[in-house]
N, C-alpha and C positions, 0 to 999 in steps of 0.2 A: 731352469728350462720350463717353458710353458707346457700345459697339459697336452699330451698327444692328441692330434686331430688329423682328419683326412685332408685338411686345408693347409697348404704350405705358403708361407709369406716370403717373397723374394725381394731383396732390396738391391739398390744400385743397378737397376735395369735401365741402361742408357737407351737413347732413341735408336741406336744402331742395332739393338737386339730385337729380334722378331719373335713372334709367337712360336714359330717353328724351332727357333734356337732353344727356347725354354722347354718345348715338348721333347726335343732330342735329349735334353739334359736329364729329364725325369722318366721318360718312357721305359728305360731298362728296369725300373723298379716296379712297374705295374701299370694298370690302365688309368689314364687321366680322363676324368669326366667333365671338368670345367676349367677354363683359364680366363682370368680377367686381367687385362693390362691397365694399370693405373699410371698412364703416361705423365700426368701432371706431377706425380710424386716420384717418378723413376722407380716404381715398384710393380709387383704383380702378385696376384693370388691364384693359386693352382690347387685344384681338388683332385685327390686320388680316389679310386673307387673304394679302397679299403684302408683302414688306419695302419695295418702292418706295412703296407707299401710305402706310406708316408714316413713311418718310423725308419724303415730301411734306408730311404733316401736321406733323411736328416742325419742318421748315424754315419752313413758313408761320407757325406760331405763335411762332417765334423773333422774327419781325418784327411780329407783331400779337398783342398780349396777349389771350388768350382769357378771356372773362368769361361766367358763367352766373348768371342771376337776381341780377345786381349783385355777384357774388363773383368775383374773379380766381382762376382755376385755373392750375396750373403743370404743364407736360408735359415728359417726357423719355423716352428709351428705357429700357425695363426691362432688368434683368440676365437675365430669363427670355427664352429664344428661343421657347418655346411655353408656353401655359397648360395646366396639368394639374389634375385634381381636387384634388390636394393644395394647390394655390395658393388654392383657394376657402376653405380653412381657415387661411390665413396669419394669424398674429397671434391665433389663438384657442386657445391651449393652456390653456383654462380647465378646472378640475377637474370631472369628471363628477358630476352631481347628479340627483336625481329630479325637480327643478323646472327647466323650460325657460323661457328668456326669448325670446319670439318677436316679431320686428318684421315687419310686412307692408308691403312696398314696392309701388308702382304699384297702390294700392288703389282700384279703380274701382267696386267693389260693396261694400255694407255687410257686415261680418263680425260675426257674433254668437257667443255662447258655443256655441249649438247647432251652428253651422258648424264651429267649431274642434273640438268634441267628435267630430263625424263624421270629421274629417280625422285626428285624432290617436289615437282609440280603437282602430283596427286594430292598433296597435303595443303595446297594453297597457291596463290599466284606468286611466282618467283619473279622479282623485279630485276635483280642484278646478281651476277656471279663473277668472282675474280679468283683465279687459281695461281698458285705460286709454289716454289720449292724452298723448304726450310730444313733445318737439321732433324726435325721430327719426321721428315718425309714429305710426300705430296700433300698439300693442303689447299683448301678453298674457303672463301667467304661467300655465304649465300644469304641474300637479303630478300625477305618476304614482304608482302604488302602490309601484313598485320603481325603483331606479336603472337597472337593465338595460333596462327599457321605455323610459326617457327616452333612453338611448344609442341604442337601436334606432330610435326615432322620429327622432332628430336625423340619424342616418346615412341614413335612407330619405327624409327630407323636406327636408333642407337644400337651398335653391335652387330647390325645386319651386314651381309655381304652383297656387293653389287653383282658379282658373278659367283657361281658355285665354287666354294672353297677358297676364295681370295677376294681382295679389294674390300676389306672390312672397314666399316664406317665408325669413326670415333668422333662424336659430336658434342660440342660445348657451345654455350652462348658467348658471343663476342661482346666486347664492351664498346664497340664502335657505334656511332649514331647514324652514319650514312656512308655507303660505299661510293668511291669515286671511280668511274669507269671512263677511260679515254678512247678505247678501241673495241670494236666488235669483231672478235675472232675466236679461235679455239681455246684461248686462254682467259679471255674476259668477255663479258657481254652485258649490255644494258638493254633488257627486253622492253623497257619503256621508251627507248630512243633508238629505233632501228637504223637511223641515218648516220650514226657514228662511223668514221672511217675504219678500215682495217689497218693493221700495223704496216708502215711503209716498208717497201722492199729494201733490203740492204741493212735494215735496222738489226742490231744484235739480238739474236733470239734469246728469250728467257730460258732458264734452265728448267723447263717443264717437260713432262713425258709427252712423246708423240709429236714433237716438232722437228723441224729439219735439222736442228742442231745435233740430234742423235742419229741422223742418217736414216730415219725411218722411210724416207722417200726412195731409198734404194740407190743412193748415189754410189758410183764406183762400179767396176766390172762385176759380172756374174761368173761363178766358177763351177764348171763341170757339173751342172745340174742342181747345185745348191744355190738358193737365192741369197743375194747379199743381205746381211743381217736385218731382216724385217723385225726381229725380236730385240732390237737395240733398247727399246724402252724397258723390256722385261729384264735385260741384263743390268741396266741402271738401277731398276727397282731391287734386284737381287743384292746389290751392293749398297743398299741404303740410300738410293737416289742419285748417286754419282758413280762414275767409273773408278776403279782402283787407280792409284797414281801411275802415270805412264801409259794408261790406256786412253787412246784418243777417240776411238770409235769411228775414225775416218781412214784408217789404214786399208789399202787395197791389195797388199801383198799376202798371198795365201800359202806360199811354200816356205818351209823352214829347213835350215841346215842344222842337224844335230851331230855334235862331235864329241870325242873322248868317250865313246861307248866301249863296252867290253865285248870284243868281237867273238870271244869264245862262248858267250852266254846270251847274246842278244839276237833276236830275229824280228821279222816284220810284224808278226802277230803280237809279240810282247810290246813293241813300240805302239802298235794300234791300241792295246789295252790301256796304256798310260795316256797317250795323247787324246784318246777319245773322251776323256773326262772333260775336256775343254771345248769340244766341238766335233762335228762330223768329219770323218777322214775320207778323202777321195782316193789317194794311193800313197804307197810308201816304197822307197827304193834304198837298199843298202848298197853303197858304192863298192864295186868289185876291186878297184885299185886302192881304195882306202876303207877297209872293212870296219874301221871304228867311226866312219862317217855315214850318215843317212839323210835322205831327203824325205820330209813329211809334208804332204799337201793337205791343208785343212779346207773345210767347206767354204770359208770366206775369211776376209782379212781381219774381221772382228775376233773370230775364234783363234786365229793365228796369234793375235796380240795377247789374248788370254794365256795361251800355251807358253809363249815366251816369258810373260810376266811371272807365271806360277812355277815353271819348271827350270828356268835358268839357274844353274848351280846345284841342282838336286843330285843326290847320290844314288847310283844304281849299279849293282854288281861290282862294288869296290871302286867305281870311277865317278868323278864329278862331271856331270853332263854340261855341255855348253849348248844353248839353244838360241839361234839367231835367225834373222830373216835371210833367205837365200836370194842370190842374184837372179835365179831362174823364176819366172812368173808361174810356171807349173812344171809338173813332172811328165815327160813324154812317155806314153804307153810303150811297153816293150816286154821282152821275155823275162827281164830281170826286175820288173815292177810287180808289186802286189796290189790288186784292185780291191777297194773297199766301198766304192761309191754305192753299191747295192746291198751292202751288208746290213742284215737286220740287227746287228750288234751296235751300229751307230746309235749313240745315246740320244741324239737331238732330233730324230725324226718325229718323236712324240714327246709331249711334256717338256718342250725346250725350256720354257720359262722356269719350270721346277728344277731342271738340271743345272741351269746357270747359278742357282742359289747354292749349289754344292761345290762350285769351283773354288779351289783353295790350293795352296802349296801342299806337297806331301806331308802327312802327319804320321804319328806313330799308331793311330787308331784307324782301322778300316771298318766300313759298314758293309755287311753282306745282306743281299735280298734275293728274292726268287728261290728260297730254300725249300726243301721237302718239309712237309708239315710235321713229320715225326722226328726231326733232327734234334740232337742235344749238344751240349757244350763239348762233350768228349769227342764227338764226331767232327765238330768244327775244328777243334784243336788238332786232331789227327790229320785233317786235310791240310793244315797250314804250318804245322810245327817244323817242317824241314826248312822253312825260310827264316827262322829266327826264334828268339826266346819270347814266348807268349806270357805276358804279365797278367792279363785278365781276359776273360771271355764271358759274354752274356748272350743268351738266346731269349728273345722276347717276341710277342705277337702284336701286330698293329694292323687294324682293319682286316682281321682274320687271316693274316699272312705271317709266316715265321720270318724273322730277321735276326741278325746277330751283330754285335760289336766286339771286335777283337783288338786288344791293346798289345803292341809289341814293345820291345825295349827301346827301339829307336825308329826314326823315320825311314832309314834305308831298308830295314827288315820288312816294314809294312809295305814299302813300295815294291820290293821284290815279290812279296806275297800277292799283291794286286796284279802285277804284270804277268805272273805265272799262273794264277788261279782264276782270274776273271774269265767268265764264259766257259768254265769247266762244267761238263755234264755231271750231275749228281742225283742218283735215284730218280731219273726222269725229269729233273729240273735242270736249268742252266743258270749257274750261280752268277750273280752280278755283284761287282765290288766297286766301291768308291771310297775316298778318304772321308773321315769324320772330322768335324771341327771341335769335337769335345776335347777337353784337356785330360780327363781321366774317366774311367768307367768303374 
């Protein structure tokens, strides 16, 4: 084994794995001070604040294979004792060129040609920009008038964020000699030839962020005060640039029929706690004549699709739930409906793009936030132990706030804990719970 170091070397980091995924994997062991993604090599370098934190992480993952988004990753101590700026350019001795290849990571907001031109033009005259979607994510080719402008831009912008906390730039030199631009629109632009046509109407849209193919223009009806998914691009970004299989992004049915529930243990608030992971909730109704049936009206059709995709067939209170689209376009208000449209517990009123990244099927690990500052593992276990066997529990601090990861023996126990304890008051705080995509803690 290499000499212990604060720097951890992670291998087999596929393009579907984000910086946040790696942070979530290592944050339970201590404070992370630096993270460098080596996309060209499918690797990453991550620096802990202290060597004992790195040692704990390495020892833990020697006995528990770490996996992210279904891909096994492999960790070891790096030969680096500290990460420096030079390390960020590791493996990138590419020949300087006036055309840059730009990959945007953690892309939570749509990036257009105009945005890129504003970011890159301070470093020289930008002649042409072409954007496209690849397995690595959203990418762009940016052609400067001179090679020196491209070198200056790469030096100044490499690793920087376009927006606070997201849309990080990963910049390499392209080996192309000249960009070919056929249309001037949001996806491509030749600034030296403003007379080029825009793309013809009816032409198939490119799979880029922010175009009509993702429904960003708000096609489809609006539902009970929630706008039809204006965050479609953010959802696509959260899933690596494309929607999960079966998610069309064009569905306009907002109401779901949930069947095979346990009528002795389920209620509207518990359904809210579960379904609110995938979108805002308008109202919920448990059917009087069929108490194992419920209607759940989501904020829009996009969110309804996510709920069906991730919850269909999940186990809750000893029953395997069926989740399908209802024939009813909405739930009529009445004495037997519960209203949630104004609830401050709806998760997508703020930081919607961030919450979409956490959408997944129920897992055996839950993530707790908004915890009291003085809480410990024993108190967390005491809060949740009635819902199943707790295999592991860790309390950690991130951005000055206490959080926790709790691993149950199976997904059903974790789901029960979430639906019963989300939004529970605890020492002046209101606990928030979601599923974690970690394999182990």
